[in-house]
Kinemage of the C-alpha trace (Angstrom):
@kinemage 1
@onewidth
@group {chain A} dominant
@subgroup {mainchain}
@vectorlist {calphas} color= white
{ca unk a 1} P 19.711 2.306 -5.961
{ca unk a 2} L 17.512 1.687 -9.083
{ca unk a 3} L 13.803 2.738 -8.876
{ca unk a 4} L 12.770 -1.038 -9.033
{ca unk a 5} L 14.748 -1.931 -5.940
{ca unk a 6} L 13.204 1.007 -4.109
{ca unk a 7} L 9.731 -0.063 -4.820
{ca unk a 8} L 10.834 -3.985 -3.948
{ca unk a 9} L 12.396 -2.600 -0.716
{ca unk a 10} L 9.223 -0.847 0.101
{ca unk a 11} L 6.982 -3.737 -0.771
{ca unk a 12} L 9.090 -6.114 1.411
{ca unk a 13} L 8.582 -3.703 4.335
{ca unk a 14} L 4.745 -3.348 3.821
{ca unk a 15} L 4.602 -7.348 3.754
{ca unk a 16} L 6.803 -7.511 6.928
{ca unk a 17} L 4.822 -4.814 8.720
{ca unk a 18} L 1.506 -6.768 7.794
{ca unk a 19} L 2.686 -10.056 8.862
{ca unk a 20} L 3.930 -8.436 12.187
{ca unk a 21} L 0.144 -7.129 12.475
{ca unk a 22} L 1.609 -3.585 12.679
{ca unk a 23} L -0.723 -2.686 9.548
{ca unk a 24} L -4.313 -3.916 10.611
{ca unk a 25} L -6.219 -2.520 7.609
{ca unk a 26} L -6.064 -1.884 3.980
{ca unk a 27} L -6.456 2.011 4.853
{ca unk a 28} L -3.376 1.655 7.006
{ca unk a 29} L -1.616 -0.116 4.252
{ca unk a 30} L -2.315 2.573 1.710
{ca unk a 31} L -1.344 5.303 4.183
{ca unk a 32} L 1.905 3.685 4.655
{ca unk a 33} L 2.531 3.363 0.808
{ca unk a 34} L 1.809 6.887 0.181
{ca unk a 35} L 3.922 8.131 3.030
{ca unk a 36} L 6.942 5.890 1.924
{ca unk a 37} L 6.425 6.868 -1.741
{ca unk a 38} L 6.534 10.524 -0.713
{ca unk a 39} L 9.547 10.480 1.310
{ca unk a 40} L 11.343 8.332 -1.407
{ca unk a 41} L 10.295 10.789 -3.872
{ca unk a 42} L 11.251 13.601 -2.059
{ca unk a 43} L 14.864 11.724 -1.461
{ca unk a 44} L 15.377 10.771 -4.960
{ca unk a 45} L 14.545 14.227 -6.040
{ca unk a 46} L 17.160 15.762 -3.738
{ca unk a 47} L 19.739 13.045 -4.968
{ca unk a 48} L 19.178 14.070 -8.494
{ca unk a 49} L 19.687 17.883 -7.669
{ca unk a 50} L 22.806 17.317 -6.164
């Protein structure tokens, strides 16, 4: 998956969570973005090492 597609998928997820009111504050949104970016960075770096 290309980098742009990963970001697009991530943003769609954040928007969906916000609309479902699972994210109630901007701090929760930032925390979720950081968590997702860290996990996608780890996943992509592991994939590059294989």
